[in-house]
C-alpha positions in Angstrom: -30.2 8.3 12.8 -28.7 5.7 15.1 -26.9 4.1 12.1 -25.4 7.5 11.1 -24.1 8.1 14.6 -22.8 4.5 14.8 -21.0 4.9 11.4 -19.6 8.2 12.5 -18.2 6.7 15.8 -16.8 3.8 13.9 -15.1 6.1 11.4 -13.6 8.1 14.3 -12.4 4.9 16.0 -10.7 3.6 12.8 -9.1 6.9 12.1 -7.7 7.1 15.6 -6.1 3.7 15.1 -3.7 4.9 12.4 -0.2 4.6 13.8 2.6 6.7 12.3 6.1 5.9 13.4 7.5 8.6 15.7 9.9 11.0 14.2 13.2 11.6 15.9 13.6 15.1 17.5 16.4 16.9 15.7 18.4 19.6 17.3 20.6 22.3 15.7 23.6 20.2 16.7 22.4 17.4 14.5 23.3 19.4 11.4 26.6 19.2 9.7 28.2 21.1 6.8 29.8 18.9 4.2 32.8 20.4 2.3 35.3 19.0 -0.1 38.0 19.1 2.7 35.9 17.4 5.4 33.0 17.9 7.8 32.4 20.6 10.3 29.6 21.4 12.8 27.8 24.6 12.0 26.3 26.9 14.6 22.6 27.6 14.5 23.4 31.0 13.0 25.8 29.7 10.3 25.1 30.9 6.7 26.1 28.8 3.7 27.1 29.8 0.1 26.1 28.8 -3.4 27.6 25.4 -4.1 27.6 24.2 -0.5 25.9 21.0 0.6 24.4 20.9 4.1 23.2 17.8 5.9 20.5 18.3 8.5 18.4 15.5 9.8 17.5 13.2 6.9 18.0 15.9 4.3 21.1 16.9 2.2 20.5 20.3 0.7 22.5 21.9 -2.1 22.1 25.4 -3.6 23.5 24.9 -7.1 23.0 28.4 -8.4 20.8 31.5 -8.8 20.0 33.3 -12.1 17.9 36.2 -13.3 14.9 35.3 -15.4 15.6 35.7 -19.2 12.5 36.9 -21.1 11.2 34.0 -23.2 8.8 36.0 -25.4 5.7 34.9 -23.5 6.1 35.6 -19.9 7.7 38.5 -18.1 7.7 40.1 -14.6 5.2 42.9 -13.8 6.5 46.5 -14.0 8.8 47.2 -11.1 9.6 43.6 -10.4 12.2 41.0 -11.5 12.2 37.3 -11.3 15.0 35.5 -9.7 15.3 31.7 -10.2 16.9 29.5 -7.5 18.4 26.1 -8.5 18.6 23.7 -5.6 18.5 20.0 -4.8 17.4 18.0 -1.7 18.4 14.4 -1.1 16.4 12.1 1.2 19.2 10.6 3.2 16.7 8.5 5.3 17.2 4.8 4.6 13.7 3.7 5.4 11.0 6.4 4.7 10.1 8.6 1.8 9.9 12.3 2.6 7.9 15.2 1.1 9.4 18.4 -0.1 6.7 21.0 0.5 6.6 24.6 -0.6 6.2 25.5 3.1 9.8 24.4 3.6 11.3 26.7 1.0 11.6 30.5 1.1 13.6 33.4 -0.3 14.2 36.3 2.1 15.3 39.9 1.2 17.9 41.8 3.2 15.2 43.0 5.7 14.1 39.4 6.4 10.8 39.5 4.4 9.8 36.3 2.5 9.5 36.9 -1.2 6.5 35.8 -3.3 6.9 32.7 -5.5 5.8 32.7 -9.1 5.0 29.7 -11.2 6.9 29.7 -14.5 7.1 27.1 -17.3 10.4 25.2 -16.8 10.5 25.6 -13.1 9.8 22.8 -10.7 6.8 21.6 -8.8 6.4 21.5 -5.1 5.1 18.8 -2.8 7.2 16.0 -4.3 7.6 12.7 -2.4 11.2 11.6 -2.5 12.0 8.0 -1.9 15.0 7.0 0.3 18.3 7.8 -1.3 16.7 9.8 -4.1 17.5 13.4 -5.1 15.0 16.1 -6.1 16.5 19.0 -8.1 14.3 21.9 -9.2 14.2 25.6 -10.0 11.9 27.9 -8.1 11.2 31.5 -9.3 10.6 34.4 -6.9 9.3 37.9 -7.5 11.6 40.6 -6.2 11.5 44.4 -6.4 13.7 45.9 -9.1 15.2 48.3 -6.5 16.2 45.3 -4.3 20.0 44.9 -4.6 20.3 42.0 -2.1 21.8 40.2 -0.4 19.1 37.5 -0.3 18.9 34.4 1.8 17.4 31.1 0.5 16.1 29.0 3.3 15.1 25.3 3.6 13.3 24.1 6.7 13.9 20.4 7.4 10.7 20.2 9.4 7.7 22.5 8.8 6.7 22.6 12.5 9.9 21.0 14.0 12.6 22.4 16.2 15.5 22.1 13.8 16.8 25.3 12.4 16.3 26.5 8.8 19.3 25.9 6.5 20.2 29.3 5.1 22.2 30.1 2.0 23.2 33.8 1.4 24.0 35.3 -2.0 24.5 38.7 -3.5 23.4 40.3 -6.8 27.0 39.7 -8.1 26.6 36.0 -7.6 23.3 35.9 -9.6 24.0 34.6 -13.2 22.6 36.4 -16.2 21.5 40.0 -16.8 19.0 41.9 -14.8 
């Protein structure tokens, strides 16, 4: 019994010695919007469009496009729902550390502000990818939406899951979604 307690205390002591480098505290003013013409400082309430690249903290986020799911003969949405597929990329602009893109950082919201359910389709990307410094991760994510929902929608990427930086938000309408519904 003494050995078990001693091993438990030793394990706790070793686990407590793990030192992770401190992360810089990011503020909304640390974000910048990158356009072809130049750079501008967004406000915390600024909304971006399809094709924009936004730099916040150590991330560069681009929403490349949005499309309706085209039936492939095998999978299809349940009755009363559609699938919308968001094509986006994130770049790890940190020069020293790898970063993780978690599904907790990525959401699609309807016009009332409700987060939409993700669905996992063949040909859409995975989540939880570790991105090395300077590398880009581009993927498609499918979301379930109600057929009556006419938008607009907001795609959000949170630079920190529990941090204080604002979520980067891209807004788009049904007219901007490629393909047929």
